[in-house]
Each structure stands twice: as C-alpha cells, then as structure tokens.
mmCIF file of the N, C-alpha and C atoms, coordinates in Angstrom:
data_MODEL
# 
_entry.id   MODEL 
# 
loop_
_atom_site.group_PDB 
_atom_site.id 
_atom_site.type_symbol 
_atom_site.label_atom_id 
_atom_site.label_alt_id 
_atom_site.label_comp_id 
_atom_site.label_asym_id 
_atom_site.label_entity_id 
_atom_site.label_seq_id 
_atom_site.pdbx_PDB_ins_code 
_atom_site.Cartn_x 
_atom_site.Cartn_y 
_atom_site.Cartn_z 
_atom_site.occupancy 
_atom_site.B_iso_or_equiv 
_atom_site.pdbx_formal_charge 
_atom_site.auth_seq_id 
_atom_site.auth_comp_id 
_atom_site.auth_asym_id 
_atom_site.auth_atom_id 
_atom_site.pdbx_PDB_model_num 
ATOM 1   N N  . UNK A 1 1  ? -51.476 22.716  -55.211 1.00 0.00 ? 1  UNK A N  1 
ATOM 2   C CA . UNK A 1 1  ? -50.888 23.439  -54.320 1.00 0.00 ? 1  UNK A CA 1 
ATOM 3   C C  . UNK A 1 1  ? -49.892 22.132  -53.589 1.00 0.00 ? 1  UNK A C  1 
ATOM 4   N N  . UNK A 1 2  ? -51.375 21.979  -52.322 1.00 0.00 ? 2  UNK A N  1 
ATOM 5   C CA . UNK A 1 2  ? -51.005 20.783  -51.393 1.00 0.00 ? 2  UNK A CA 1 
ATOM 6   C C  . UNK A 1 2  ? -50.196 19.518  -51.765 1.00 0.00 ? 2  UNK A C  1 
ATOM 7   N N  . UNK A 1 3  ? -50.359 19.020  -52.913 1.00 0.00 ? 3  UNK A N  1 
ATOM 8   C CA . UNK A 1 3  ? -49.188 18.387  -53.754 1.00 0.00 ? 3  UNK A CA 1 
ATOM 9   C C  . UNK A 1 3  ? -48.054 18.803  -53.721 1.00 0.00 ? 3  UNK A C  1 
ATOM 10  N N  . UNK A 1 4  ? -48.400 19.697  -54.527 1.00 0.00 ? 4  UNK A N  1 
ATOM 11  C CA . UNK A 1 4  ? -46.850 20.276  -54.840 1.00 0.00 ? 4  UNK A CA 1 
ATOM 12  C C  . UNK A 1 4  ? -45.743 20.559  -53.295 1.00 0.00 ? 4  UNK A C  1 
ATOM 13  N N  . UNK A 1 5  ? -46.557 20.779  -52.734 1.00 0.00 ? 5  UNK A N  1 
ATOM 14  C CA . UNK A 1 5  ? -45.760 21.711  -51.182 1.00 0.00 ? 5  UNK A CA 1 
ATOM 15  C C  . UNK A 1 5  ? -45.260 19.914  -50.730 1.00 0.00 ? 5  UNK A C  1 
ATOM 16  N N  . UNK A 1 6  ? -46.379 19.362  -50.319 1.00 0.00 ? 6  UNK A N  1 
ATOM 17  C CA . UNK A 1 6  ? -45.702 17.661  -49.784 1.00 0.00 ? 6  UNK A CA 1 
ATOM 18  C C  . UNK A 1 6  ? -44.892 17.051  -50.675 1.00 0.00 ? 6  UNK A C  1 
ATOM 19  N N  . UNK A 1 7  ? -44.586 17.431  -52.239 1.00 0.00 ? 7  UNK A N  1 
ATOM 20  C CA . UNK A 1 7  ? -43.285 16.360  -53.266 1.00 0.00 ? 7  UNK A CA 1 
ATOM 21  C C  . UNK A 1 7  ? -42.388 17.303  -52.323 1.00 0.00 ? 7  UNK A C  1 
ATOM 22  N N  . UNK A 1 8  ? -42.465 18.514  -52.161 1.00 0.00 ? 8  UNK A N  1 
ATOM 23  C CA . UNK A 1 8  ? -40.989 19.170  -51.703 1.00 0.00 ? 8  UNK A CA 1 
ATOM 24  C C  . UNK A 1 8  ? -40.574 19.158  -50.351 1.00 0.00 ? 8  UNK A C  1 
ATOM 25  N N  . UNK A 1 9  ? -41.500 19.235  -49.378 1.00 0.00 ? 9  UNK A N  1 
ATOM 26  C CA . UNK A 1 9  ? -41.333 18.805  -48.360 1.00 0.00 ? 9  UNK A CA 1 
ATOM 27  C C  . UNK A 1 9  ? -40.248 17.359  -48.578 1.00 0.00 ? 9  UNK A C  1 
ATOM 28  N N  . UNK A 1 10 ? -41.151 16.315  -49.050 1.00 0.00 ? 10 UNK A N  1 
ATOM 29  C CA . UNK A 1 10 ? -41.053 14.808  -48.899 1.00 0.00 ? 10 UNK A CA 1 
ATOM 30  C C  . UNK A 1 10 ? -39.423 14.341  -50.070 1.00 0.00 ? 10 UNK A C  1 
ATOM 31  N N  . UNK A 1 11 ? -38.968 15.377  -50.319 1.00 0.00 ? 11 UNK A N  1 
ATOM 32  C CA . UNK A 1 11 ? -38.202 15.758  -51.419 1.00 0.00 ? 11 UNK A CA 1 
ATOM 33  C C  . UNK A 1 11 ? -36.885 16.043  -50.550 1.00 0.00 ? 11 UNK A C  1 
ATOM 34  N N  . UNK A 1 12 ? -37.146 17.098  -49.433 1.00 0.00 ? 12 UNK A N  1 
ATOM 35  C CA . UNK A 1 12 ? -36.211 17.344  -48.959 1.00 0.00 ? 12 UNK A CA 1 
ATOM 36  C C  . UNK A 1 12 ? -35.745 16.503  -47.231 1.00 0.00 ? 12 UNK A C  1 
ATOM 37  N N  . UNK A 1 13 ? -36.646 15.823  -47.112 1.00 0.00 ? 13 UNK A N  1 
ATOM 38  C CA . UNK A 1 13 ? -36.937 15.239  -46.171 1.00 0.00 ? 13 UNK A CA 1 
ATOM 39  C C  . UNK A 1 13 ? -35.195 13.725  -46.591 1.00 0.00 ? 13 UNK A C  1 
ATOM 40  N N  . UNK A 1 14 ? -35.940 13.361  -48.014 1.00 0.00 ? 14 UNK A N  1 
ATOM 41  C CA . UNK A 1 14 ? -35.065 11.997  -48.543 1.00 0.00 ? 14 UNK A CA 1 
ATOM 42  C C  . UNK A 1 14 ? -33.711 12.448  -48.257 1.00 0.00 ? 14 UNK A C  1 
ATOM 43  N N  . UNK A 1 15 ? -33.645 14.135  -49.227 1.00 0.00 ? 15 UNK A N  1 
ATOM 44  C CA . UNK A 1 15 ? -32.326 14.597  -49.379 1.00 0.00 ? 15 UNK A CA 1 
ATOM 45  C C  . UNK A 1 15 ? -31.587 14.513  -48.304 1.00 0.00 ? 15 UNK A C  1 
ATOM 46  N N  . UNK A 1 16 ? -31.883 15.096  -46.881 1.00 0.00 ? 16 UNK A N  1 
ATOM 47  C CA . UNK A 1 16 ? -31.566 15.419  -45.690 1.00 0.00 ? 16 UNK A CA 1 
ATOM 48  C C  . UNK A 1 16 ? -30.875 13.705  -44.747 1.00 0.00 ? 16 UNK A C  1 
ATOM 49  N N  . UNK A 1 17 ? -32.213 12.895  -45.365 1.00 0.00 ? 17 UNK A N  1 
ATOM 50  C CA . UNK A 1 17 ? -31.727 11.687  -44.750 1.00 0.00 ? 17 UNK A CA 1 
ATOM 51  C C  . UNK A 1 17 ? -30.226 10.916  -45.135 1.00 0.00 ? 17 UNK A C  1 
ATOM 52  N N  . UNK A 1 18 ? -30.035 11.083  -46.919 1.00 0.00 ? 18 UNK A N  1 
ATOM 53  C CA . UNK A 1 18 ? -29.102 10.589  -47.739 1.00 0.00 ? 18 UNK A CA 1 
ATOM 54  C C  . UNK A 1 18 ? -28.073 12.049  -46.735 1.00 0.00 ? 18 UNK A C  1 
ATOM 55  N N  . UNK A 1 19 ? -28.052 12.394  -46.728 1.00 0.00 ? 19 UNK A N  1 
ATOM 56  C CA . UNK A 1 19 ? -26.794 13.787  -45.992 1.00 0.00 ? 19 UNK A CA 1 
ATOM 57  C C  . UNK A 1 19 ? -26.373 12.704  -45.006 1.00 0.00 ? 19 UNK A C  1 
ATOM 58  N N  . UNK A 1 20 ? -26.799 12.973  -43.769 1.00 0.00 ? 20 UNK A N  1 
ATOM 59  C CA . UNK A 1 20 ? -26.713 12.266  -42.862 1.00 0.00 ? 20 UNK A CA 1 
ATOM 60  C C  . UNK A 1 20 ? -26.419 10.079  -42.594 1.00 0.00 ? 20 UNK A C  1 
ATOM 61  N N  . UNK A 1 21 ? -26.571 9.964   -43.719 1.00 0.00 ? 21 UNK A N  1 
ATOM 62  C CA . UNK A 1 21 ? -26.188 8.244   -44.129 1.00 0.00 ? 21 UNK A CA 1 
ATOM 63  C C  . UNK A 1 21 ? -24.863 8.293   -44.440 1.00 0.00 ? 21 UNK A C  1 
ATOM 64  N N  . UNK A 1 22 ? -24.229 9.116   -44.816 1.00 0.00 ? 22 UNK A N  1 
ATOM 65  C CA . UNK A 1 22 ? -23.242 9.140   -45.201 1.00 0.00 ? 22 UNK A CA 1 
ATOM 66  C C  . UNK A 1 22 ? -21.930 9.457   -44.584 1.00 0.00 ? 22 UNK A C  1 
ATOM 67  N N  . UNK A 1 23 ? -22.029 9.591   -43.360 1.00 0.00 ? 23 UNK A N  1 
ATOM 68  C CA . UNK A 1 23 ? -21.008 10.083  -42.221 1.00 0.00 ? 23 UNK A CA 1 
ATOM 69  C C  . UNK A 1 23 ? -19.726 8.739   -42.741 1.00 0.00 ? 23 UNK A C  1 
ATOM 70  N N  . UNK A 1 24 ? -18.451 9.760   -42.876 1.00 0.00 ? 24 UNK A N  1 
ATOM 71  C CA . UNK A 1 24 ? -17.176 9.542   -43.022 1.00 0.00 ? 24 UNK A CA 1 
ATOM 72  C C  . UNK A 1 24 ? -16.986 8.293   -41.630 1.00 0.00 ? 24 UNK A C  1 
ATOM 73  N N  . UNK A 1 25 ? -16.298 7.134   -41.410 1.00 0.00 ? 25 UNK A N  1 
ATOM 74  C CA . UNK A 1 25 ? -15.212 6.548   -40.764 1.00 0.00 ? 25 UNK A CA 1 
ATOM 75  C C  . UNK A 1 25 ? -13.854 7.403   -40.668 1.00 0.00 ? 25 UNK A C  1 
ATOM 76  N N  . UNK A 1 26 ? -13.025 7.303   -39.130 1.00 0.00 ? 26 UNK A N  1 
ATOM 77  C CA . UNK A 1 26 ? -12.181 7.464   -39.363 1.00 0.00 ? 26 UNK A CA 1 
ATOM 78  C C  . UNK A 1 26 ? -10.994 5.818   -39.480 1.00 0.00 ? 26 UNK A C  1 
ATOM 79  N N  . UNK A 1 27 ? -10.060 6.372   -39.565 1.00 0.00 ? 27 UNK A N  1 
ATOM 80  C CA . UNK A 1 27 ? -8.694  5.175   -38.997 1.00 0.00 ? 27 UNK A CA 1 
ATOM 81  C C  . UNK A 1 27 ? -8.420  5.330   -38.038 1.00 0.00 ? 27 UNK A C  1 
ATOM 82  N N  . UNK A 1 28 ? -8.067  4.127   -37.199 1.00 0.00 ? 28 UNK A N  1 
ATOM 83  C CA . UNK A 1 28 ? -6.853  5.075   -36.498 1.00 0.00 ? 28 UNK A CA 1 
ATOM 84  C C  . UNK A 1 28 ? -5.931  5.477   -36.429 1.00 0.00 ? 28 UNK A C  1 
ATOM 85  N N  . UNK A 1 29 ? -5.039  5.286   -37.998 1.00 0.00 ? 29 UNK A N  1 
ATOM 86  C CA . UNK A 1 29 ? -4.455  6.435   -37.719 1.00 0.00 ? 29 UNK A CA 1 
ATOM 87  C C  . UNK A 1 29 ? -4.763  7.794   -37.678 1.00 0.00 ? 29 UNK A C  1 
ATOM 88  N N  . UNK A 1 30 ? -5.839  8.189   -38.265 1.00 0.00 ? 30 UNK A N  1 
ATOM 89  C CA . UNK A 1 30 ? -6.095  9.883   -38.333 1.00 0.00 ? 30 UNK A CA 1 
ATOM 90  C C  . UNK A 1 30 ? -6.985  9.687   -37.065 1.00 0.00 ? 30 UNK A C  1 
ATOM 91  N N  . UNK A 1 31 ? -7.087  9.090   -36.294 1.00 0.00 ? 31 UNK A N  1 
ATOM 92  C CA . UNK A 1 31 ? -8.081  9.004   -35.239 1.00 0.00 ? 31 UNK A CA 1 
ATOM 93  C C  . UNK A 1 31 ? -6.915  9.439   -33.498 1.00 0.00 ? 31 UNK A C  1 
ATOM 94  N N  . UNK A 1 32 ? -5.219  9.299   -34.382 1.00 0.00 ? 32 UNK A N  1 
ATOM 95  C CA . UNK A 1 32 ? -4.687  9.405   -33.564 1.00 0.00 ? 32 UNK A CA 1 
ATOM 96  C C  . UNK A 1 32 ? -4.328  10.835  -33.202 1.00 0.00 ? 32 UNK A C  1 
ATOM 97  N N  . UNK A 1 33 ? -4.025  11.267  -35.001 1.00 0.00 ? 33 UNK A N  1 
ATOM 98  C CA . UNK A 1 33 ? -3.166  12.415  -35.658 1.00 0.00 ? 33 UNK A CA 1 
ATOM 99  C C  . UNK A 1 33 ? -4.315  13.366  -34.569 1.00 0.00 ? 33 UNK A C  1 
ATOM 100 N N  . UNK A 1 34 ? -5.774  12.699  -34.315 1.00 0.00 ? 34 UNK A N  1 
ATOM 101 C CA . UNK A 1 34 ? -7.247  13.587  -34.213 1.00 0.00 ? 34 UNK A CA 1 
ATOM 102 C C  . UNK A 1 34 ? -6.719  14.808  -32.693 1.00 0.00 ? 34 UNK A C  1 
ATOM 103 N N  . UNK A 1 35 ? -7.358  15.792  -32.778 1.00 0.00 ? 35 UNK A N  1 
ATOM 104 C CA . UNK A 1 35 ? -7.535  17.166  -31.678 1.00 0.00 ? 35 UNK A CA 1 
ATOM 105 C C  . UNK A 1 35 ? -7.811  15.987  -30.086 1.00 0.00 ? 35 UNK A C  1 
ATOM 106 N N  . UNK A 1 36 ? -7.862  16.027  -29.251 1.00 0.00 ? 36 UNK A N  1 
ATOM 107 C CA . UNK A 1 36 ? -7.784  15.599  -28.328 1.00 0.00 ? 36 UNK A CA 1 
ATOM 108 C C  . UNK A 1 36 ? -9.756  16.210  -28.322 1.00 0.00 ? 36 UNK A C  1 
ATOM 109 N N  . UNK A 1 37 ? -10.485 15.171  -27.701 1.00 0.00 ? 37 UNK A N  1 
ATOM 110 C CA . UNK A 1 37 ? -12.035 15.244  -27.525 1.00 0.00 ? 37 UNK A CA 1 
ATOM 111 C C  . UNK A 1 37 ? -12.600 15.707  -28.671 1.00 0.00 ? 37 UNK A C  1 
ATOM 112 N N  . UNK A 1 38 ? -11.615 15.410  -30.069 1.00 0.00 ? 38 UNK A N  1 
ATOM 113 C CA . UNK A 1 38 ? -12.654 15.189  -31.003 1.00 0.00 ? 38 UNK A CA 1 
ATOM 114 C C  . UNK A 1 38 ? -13.242 13.787  -31.464 1.00 0.00 ? 38 UNK A C  1 
ATOM 115 N N  . UNK A 1 39 ? -14.848 13.989  -32.209 1.00 0.00 ? 39 UNK A N  1 
ATOM 116 C CA . UNK A 1 39 ? -15.698 13.318  -32.221 1.00 0.00 ? 39 UNK A CA 1 
ATOM 117 C C  . UNK A 1 39 ? -15.482 12.093  -33.663 1.00 0.00 ? 39 UNK A C  1 
ATOM 118 N N  . UNK A 1 40 ? -14.945 10.972  -32.961 1.00 0.00 ? 40 UNK A N  1 
ATOM 119 C CA . UNK A 1 40 ? -14.384 10.214  -34.531 1.00 0.00 ? 40 UNK A CA 1 
ATOM 120 C C  . UNK A 1 40 ? -15.660 9.196   -34.389 1.00 0.00 ? 40 UNK A C  1 
ATOM 121 N N  . UNK A 1 41 ? -15.602 8.287   -35.694 1.00 0.00 ? 41 UNK A N  1 
ATOM 122 C CA . UNK A 1 41 ? -16.278 6.815   -36.050 1.00 0.00 ? 41 UNK A CA 1 
ATOM 123 C C  . UNK A 1 41 ? -15.587 6.101   -35.906 1.00 0.00 ? 41 UNK A C  1 
ATOM 124 N N  . UNK A 1 42 ? -15.257 5.217   -35.720 1.00 0.00 ? 42 UNK A N  1 
ATOM 125 C CA . UNK A 1 42 ? -14.299 4.147   -35.856 1.00 0.00 ? 42 UNK A CA 1 
ATOM 126 C C  . UNK A 1 42 ? -14.673 2.944   -36.521 1.00 0.00 ? 42 UNK A C  1 
ATOM 127 N N  . UNK A 1 43 ? -14.042 2.295   -37.540 1.00 0.00 ? 43 UNK A N  1 
ATOM 128 C CA . UNK A 1 43 ? -14.819 0.465   -38.307 1.00 0.00 ? 43 UNK A CA 1 
ATOM 129 C C  . UNK A 1 43 ? -13.198 -0.100  -38.024 1.00 0.00 ? 43 UNK A C  1 
ATOM 130 N N  . UNK A 1 44 ? -13.768 -1.402  -37.164 1.00 0.00 ? 44 UNK A N  1 
ATOM 131 C CA . UNK A 1 44 ? -12.526 -1.853  -36.698 1.00 0.00 ? 44 UNK A CA 1 
ATOM 132 C C  . UNK A 1 44 ? -13.303 -3.181  -35.723 1.00 0.00 ? 44 UNK A C  1 
ATOM 133 N N  . UNK A 1 45 ? -12.396 -3.790  -34.970 1.00 0.00 ? 45 UNK A N  1 
ATOM 134 C CA . UNK A 1 45 ? -12.953 -4.786  -34.131 1.00 0.00 ? 45 UNK A CA 1 
ATOM 135 C C  . UNK A 1 45 ? -12.255 -4.683  -32.907 1.00 0.00 ? 45 UNK A C  1 
ATOM 136 N N  . UNK A 1 46 ? -12.470 -4.705  -31.659 1.00 0.00 ? 46 UNK A N  1 
ATOM 137 C CA . UNK A 1 46 ? -12.228 -4.491  -30.456 1.00 0.00 ? 46 UNK A CA 1 
ATOM 138 C C  . UNK A 1 46 ? -11.294 -6.038  -30.362 1.00 0.00 ? 46 UNK A C  1 
ATOM 139 N N  . UNK A 1 47 ? -9.935  -6.184  -29.879 1.00 0.00 ? 47 UNK A N  1 
ATOM 140 C CA . UNK A 1 47 ? -8.779  -7.158  -30.128 1.00 0.00 ? 47 UNK A CA 1 
ATOM 141 C C  . UNK A 1 47 ? -8.980  -7.976  -28.609 1.00 0.00 ? 47 UNK A C  1 
ATOM 142 N N  . UNK A 1 48 ? -9.323  -7.011  -27.760 1.00 0.00 ? 48 UNK A N  1 
ATOM 143 C CA . UNK A 1 48 ? -9.053  -7.573  -26.295 1.00 0.00 ? 48 UNK A CA 1 
ATOM 144 C C  . UNK A 1 48 ? -9.697  -6.754  -25.352 1.00 0.00 ? 48 UNK A C  1 
ATOM 145 N N  . UNK A 1 49 ? -10.363 -7.059  -24.192 1.00 0.00 ? 49 UNK A N  1 
ATOM 146 C CA . UNK A 1 49 ? -10.003 -6.040  -22.915 1.00 0.00 ? 49 UNK A CA 1 
ATOM 147 C C  . UNK A 1 49 ? -9.197  -6.002  -21.716 1.00 0.00 ? 49 UNK A C  1 
ATOM 148 N N  . UNK A 1 50 ? -9.028  -4.643  -21.815 1.00 0.00 ? 50 UNK A N  1 
ATOM 149 C CA . UNK A 1 50 ? -8.068  -4.219  -20.523 1.00 0.00 ? 50 UNK A CA 1 
ATOM 150 C C  . UNK A 1 50 ? -8.759  -4.567  -19.055 1.00 0.00 ? 50 UNK A C  1 
ATOM 151 N N  . UNK A 1 51 ? -9.131  -3.600  -18.722 1.00 0.00 ? 51 UNK A N  1 
ATOM 152 C CA . UNK A 1 51 ? -10.138 -3.931  -18.073 1.00 0.00 ? 51 UNK A CA 1 
ATOM 153 C C  . UNK A 1 51 ? -11.219 -3.380  -17.689 1.00 0.00 ? 51 UNK A C  1 
ATOM 154 N N  . UNK A 1 52 ? -12.755 -3.100  -16.895 1.00 0.00 ? 52 UNK A N  1 
ATOM 155 C CA . UNK A 1 52 ? -13.659 -2.315  -17.225 1.00 0.00 ? 52 UNK A CA 1 
ATOM 156 C C  . UNK A 1 52 ? -14.078 -1.468  -17.966 1.00 0.00 ? 52 UNK A C  1 
ATOM 157 N N  . UNK A 1 53 ? -12.753 -0.744  -17.979 1.00 0.00 ? 53 UNK A N  1 
ATOM 158 C CA . UNK A 1 53 ? -13.230 0.480   -19.550 1.00 0.00 ? 53 UNK A CA 1 
ATOM 159 C C  . UNK A 1 53 ? -12.252 0.293   -20.493 1.00 0.00 ? 53 UNK A C  1 
ATOM 160 N N  . UNK A 1 54 ? -11.531 0.136   -20.634 1.00 0.00 ? 54 UNK A N  1 
ATOM 161 C CA . UNK A 1 54 ? -10.268 0.175   -21.075 1.00 0.00 ? 54 UNK A CA 1 
ATOM 162 C C  . UNK A 1 54 ? -10.360 -1.137  -21.906 1.00 0.00 ? 54 UNK A C  1 
ATOM 163 N N  . UNK A 1 55 ? -10.395 -0.996  -23.788 1.00 0.00 ? 55 UNK A N  1 
ATOM 164 C CA . UNK A 1 55 ? -10.583 -1.892  -24.404 1.00 0.00 ? 55 UNK A CA 1 
ATOM 165 C C  . UNK A 1 55 ? -9.024  -1.740  -25.632 1.00 0.00 ? 55 UNK A C  1 
ATOM 166 N N  . UNK A 1 56 ? -8.601  -2.506  -26.356 1.00 0.00 ? 56 UNK A N  1 
ATOM 167 C CA . UNK A 1 56 ? -7.810  -2.475  -27.438 1.00 0.00 ? 56 UNK A CA 1 
ATOM 168 C C  . UNK A 1 56 ? -8.528  -2.636  -28.716 1.00 0.00 ? 56 UNK A C  1 
ATOM 169 N N  . UNK A 1 57 ? -8.347  -1.653  -29.308 1.00 0.00 ? 57 UNK A N  1 
ATOM 170 C CA . UNK A 1 57 ? -9.392  -1.596  -30.755 1.00 0.00 ? 57 UNK A CA 1 
ATOM 171 C C  . UNK A 1 57 ? -8.104  -1.234  -32.089 1.00 0.00 ? 57 UNK A C  1 
ATOM 172 N N  . UNK A 1 58 ? -8.545  -2.175  -32.895 1.00 0.00 ? 58 UNK A N  1 
ATOM 173 C CA . UNK A 1 58 ? -7.931  -2.542  -33.992 1.00 0.00 ? 58 UNK A CA 1 
ATOM 174 C C  . UNK A 1 58 ? -8.328  -2.259  -35.207 1.00 0.00 ? 58 UNK A C  1 
ATOM 175 N N  . UNK A 1 59 ? -8.045  -1.712  -36.283 1.00 0.00 ? 59 UNK A N  1 
ATOM 176 C CA . UNK A 1 59 ? -8.185  -1.334  -37.721 1.00 0.00 ? 59 UNK A CA 1 
ATOM 177 C C  . UNK A 1 59 ? -6.746  -1.873  -38.738 1.00 0.00 ? 59 UNK A C  1 
ATOM 178 N N  . UNK A 1 60 ? -7.165  -1.659  -40.032 1.00 0.00 ? 60 UNK A N  1 
ATOM 179 C CA . UNK A 1 60 ? -6.436  -1.981  -40.744 1.00 0.00 ? 60 UNK A CA 1 
ATOM 180 C C  . UNK A 1 60 ? -4.559  -1.113  -40.748 1.00 0.00 ? 60 UNK A C  1 
ATOM 181 N N  . UNK A 1 61 ? -4.998  -0.076  -40.213 1.00 0.00 ? 61 UNK A N  1 
ATOM 182 C CA . UNK A 1 61 ? -3.952  1.394   -39.642 1.00 0.00 ? 61 UNK A CA 1 
ATOM 183 C C  . UNK A 1 61 ? -3.103  0.985   -38.555 1.00 0.00 ? 61 UNK A C  1 
ATOM 184 N N  . UNK A 1 62 ? -3.925  0.097   -37.482 1.00 0.00 ? 62 UNK A N  1 
ATOM 185 C CA . UNK A 1 62 ? -3.064  0.214   -36.022 1.00 0.00 ? 62 UNK A CA 1 
ATOM 186 C C  . UNK A 1 62 ? -3.716  -0.140  -34.922 1.00 0.00 ? 62 UNK A C  1 
ATOM 187 N N  . UNK A 1 63 ? -3.451  0.157   -33.622 1.00 0.00 ? 63 UNK A N  1 
ATOM 188 C CA . UNK A 1 63 ? -4.454  -0.381  -32.679 1.00 0.00 ? 63 UNK A CA 1 
ATOM 189 C C  . UNK A 1 63 ? -4.428  0.745   -32.128 1.00 0.00 ? 63 UNK A C  1 
ATOM 190 N N  . UNK A 1 64 ? -5.543  1.057   -31.066 1.00 0.00 ? 64 UNK A N  1 
ATOM 191 C CA . UNK A 1 64 ? -5.712  1.760   -30.162 1.00 0.00 ? 64 UNK A CA 1 
ATOM 192 C C  . UNK A 1 64 ? -6.628  1.959   -28.610 1.00 0.00 ? 64 UNK A C  1 
ATOM 193 N N  . UNK A 1 65 ? -6.135  2.523   -27.786 1.00 0.00 ? 65 UNK A N  1 
ATOM 194 C CA . UNK A 1 65 ? -6.798  1.880   -26.331 1.00 0.00 ? 65 UNK A CA 1 
ATOM 195 C C  . UNK A 1 65 ? -8.126  3.104   -26.618 1.00 0.00 ? 65 UNK A C  1 
ATOM 196 N N  . UNK A 1 66 ? -9.088  2.696   -26.180 1.00 0.00 ? 66 UNK A N  1 
ATOM 197 C CA . UNK A 1 66 ? -10.482 2.960   -25.790 1.00 0.00 ? 66 UNK A CA 1 
ATOM 198 C C  . UNK A 1 66 ? -10.345 2.969   -24.983 1.00 0.00 ? 66 UNK A C  1 
ATOM 199 N N  . UNK A 1 67 ? -11.125 4.230   -23.697 1.00 0.00 ? 67 UNK A N  1 
ATOM 200 C CA . UNK A 1 67 ? -11.792 4.019   -22.924 1.00 0.00 ? 67 UNK A CA 1 
ATOM 201 C C  . UNK A 1 67 ? -13.008 4.114   -23.215 1.00 0.00 ? 67 UNK A C  1 
ATOM 202 N N  . UNK A 1 68 ? -14.055 3.257   -22.724 1.00 0.00 ? 68 UNK A N  1 
ATOM 203 C CA . UNK A 1 68 ? -15.775 3.113   -22.761 1.00 0.00 ? 68 UNK A CA 1 
ATOM 204 C C  . UNK A 1 68 ? -16.082 3.261   -21.621 1.00 0.00 ? 68 UNK A C  1 
ATOM 205 N N  . UNK A 1 69 ? -17.116 4.519   -21.300 1.00 0.00 ? 69 UNK A N  1 
ATOM 206 C CA . UNK A 1 69 ? -18.033 4.621   -19.943 1.00 0.00 ? 69 UNK A CA 1 
ATOM 207 C C  . UNK A 1 69 ? -18.778 3.320   -19.904 1.00 0.00 ? 69 UNK A C  1 
ATOM 208 N N  . UNK A 1 70 ? -19.065 3.182   -18.212 1.00 0.00 ? 70 UNK A N  1 
ATOM 209 C CA . UNK A 1 70 ? -19.783 1.986   -18.130 1.00 0.00 ? 70 UNK A CA 1 
ATOM 210 C C  . UNK A 1 70 ? -21.324 2.257   -18.840 1.00 0.00 ? 70 UNK A C  1 
ATOM 211 N N  . UNK A 1 71 ? -21.514 3.589   -18.313 1.00 0.00 ? 71 UNK A N  1 
ATOM 212 C CA . UNK A 1 71 ? -23.082 4.064   -19.051 1.00 0.00 ? 71 UNK A CA 1 
ATOM 213 C C  . UNK A 1 71 ? -23.056 3.620   -20.968 1.00 0.00 ? 71 UNK A C  1 
ATOM 214 N N  . UNK A 1 72 ? -21.923 4.042   -21.462 1.00 0.00 ? 72 UNK A N  1 
ATOM 215 C CA . UNK A 1 72 ? -21.977 3.851   -22.844 1.00 0.00 ? 72 UNK A CA 1 
ATOM 216 C C  . UNK A 1 72 ? -21.902 2.457   -22.602 1.00 0.00 ? 72 UNK A C  1 
ATOM 217 N N  . UNK A 1 73 ? -21.555 1.427   -22.269 1.00 0.00 ? 73 UNK A N  1 
ATOM 218 C CA . UNK A 1 73 ? -21.383 0.090   -22.654 1.00 0.00 ? 73 UNK A CA 1 
ATOM 219 C C  . UNK A 1 73 ? -22.468 -0.402  -23.172 1.00 0.00 ? 73 UNK A C  1 
ATOM 220 N N  . UNK A 1 74 ? -23.558 -0.072  -22.760 1.00 0.00 ? 74 UNK A N  1 
ATOM 221 C CA . UNK A 1 74 ? -24.341 -1.028  -22.782 1.00 0.00 ? 74 UNK A CA 1 
ATOM 222 C C  . UNK A 1 74 ? -25.135 -0.754  -24.258 1.00 0.00 ? 74 UNK A C  1 
ATOM 223 N N  . UNK A 1 75 ? -24.788 0.592   -24.788 1.00 0.00 ? 75 UNK A N  1 
ATOM 224 C CA . UNK A 1 75 ? -24.896 0.206   -26.106 1.00 0.00 ? 75 UNK A CA 1 
ATOM 225 C C  . UNK A 1 75 ? -24.233 -0.180  -27.461 1.00 0.00 ? 75 UNK A C  1 
ATOM 226 N N  . UNK A 1 76 ? -23.116 -1.172  -27.184 1.00 0.00 ? 76 UNK A N  1 
ATOM 227 C CA . UNK A 1 76 ? -22.082 -1.667  -27.358 1.00 0.00 ? 76 UNK A CA 1 
ATOM 228 C C  . UNK A 1 76 ? -22.115 -3.149  -27.600 1.00 0.00 ? 76 UNK A C  1 
ATOM 229 N N  . UNK A 1 77 ? -21.843 -4.150  -28.694 1.00 0.00 ? 77 UNK A N  1 
ATOM 230 C CA . UNK A 1 77 ? -21.211 -5.075  -28.137 1.00 0.00 ? 77 UNK A CA 1 
ATOM 231 C C  . UNK A 1 77 ? -19.781 -4.854  -28.418 1.00 0.00 ? 77 UNK A C  1 
ATOM 232 N N  . UNK A 1 78 ? -19.093 -5.560  -26.942 1.00 0.00 ? 78 UNK A N  1 
ATOM 233 C CA . UNK A 1 78 ? -17.739 -5.377  -26.684 1.00 0.00 ? 78 UNK A CA 1 
ATOM 234 C C  . UNK A 1 78 ? -17.269 -6.511  -26.539 1.00 0.00 ? 78 UNK A C  1 
ATOM 235 N N  . UNK A 1 79 ? -17.404 -7.612  -26.969 1.00 0.00 ? 79 UNK A N  1 
ATOM 236 C CA . UNK A 1 79 ? -17.119 -8.954  -27.680 1.00 0.00 ? 79 UNK A CA 1 
ATOM 237 C C  . UNK A 1 79 ? -15.893 -9.063  -28.100 1.00 0.00 ? 79 UNK A C  1 
ATOM 238 N N  . UNK A 1 80 ? -14.545 -9.223  -27.628 1.00 0.00 ? 80 UNK A N  1 
ATOM 239 C CA . UNK A 1 80 ? -13.151 -9.418  -28.905 1.00 0.00 ? 80 UNK A CA 1 
ATOM 240 C C  . UNK A 1 80 ? -13.662 -10.307 -29.124 1.00 0.00 ? 80 UNK A C  1 
ATOM 241 N N  . UNK A 1 81 ? -13.343 -9.782  -30.467 1.00 0.00 ? 81 UNK A N  1 
ATOM 242 C CA . UNK A 1 81 ? -13.677 -10.919 -31.982 1.00 0.00 ? 81 UNK A CA 1 
ATOM 243 C C  . UNK A 1 81 ? -12.280 -11.243 -32.448 1.00 0.00 ? 81 UNK A C  1 
ATOM 244 N N  . UNK A 1 82 ? -11.958 -12.016 -32.485 1.00 0.00 ? 82 UNK A N  1 
ATOM 245 C CA . UNK A 1 82 ? -10.727 -12.594 -33.297 1.00 0.00 ? 82 UNK A CA 1 
ATOM 246 C C  . UNK A 1 82 ? -10.464 -13.408 -34.822 1.00 0.00 ? 82 UNK A C  1 
# 
C-alpha cells in the first residue's frame, strides 16, 4: 500500500513539473498587443542600453523598450549582444 501511494505521489510530482516546464514564450509583437501589466516571458536579445533602467530588446518580430528595475537587474545578464 505504501509503495502504491509513493508511486502515485511521485507520478503526480513529475506531471506537475512537466506542466510548469512547458511555459510558453511571447514574441515582441505579441507583447505589444498584450494588456498593460500583463506577465510575459520573452526570448530574444538586448541590443542596446538606453539608461540605467531602460534597454532595447529584439526578437525576430520586432524591437521593444524594456524598463527593468535595478533590484531585478541582478537576476539577469543585461549585456547587449551583437
């Protein structure tokens, strides 16, 4: 009985990990159309730094200006890539 319960719990845990691992990413074009303050996950590159908080971000669909607060900047590599 304990073995069956362990297998069920383990299977449920693995399934939940797979669900969260397949998080969709958004394009710049989709982000521009999204509602204000929506949560999006972008995949692309920072092409230039405007100032201490603002960066230009680019993917295959366009360019977007990002504002990244100083506190959050330590979690990311914000070096512009060419």
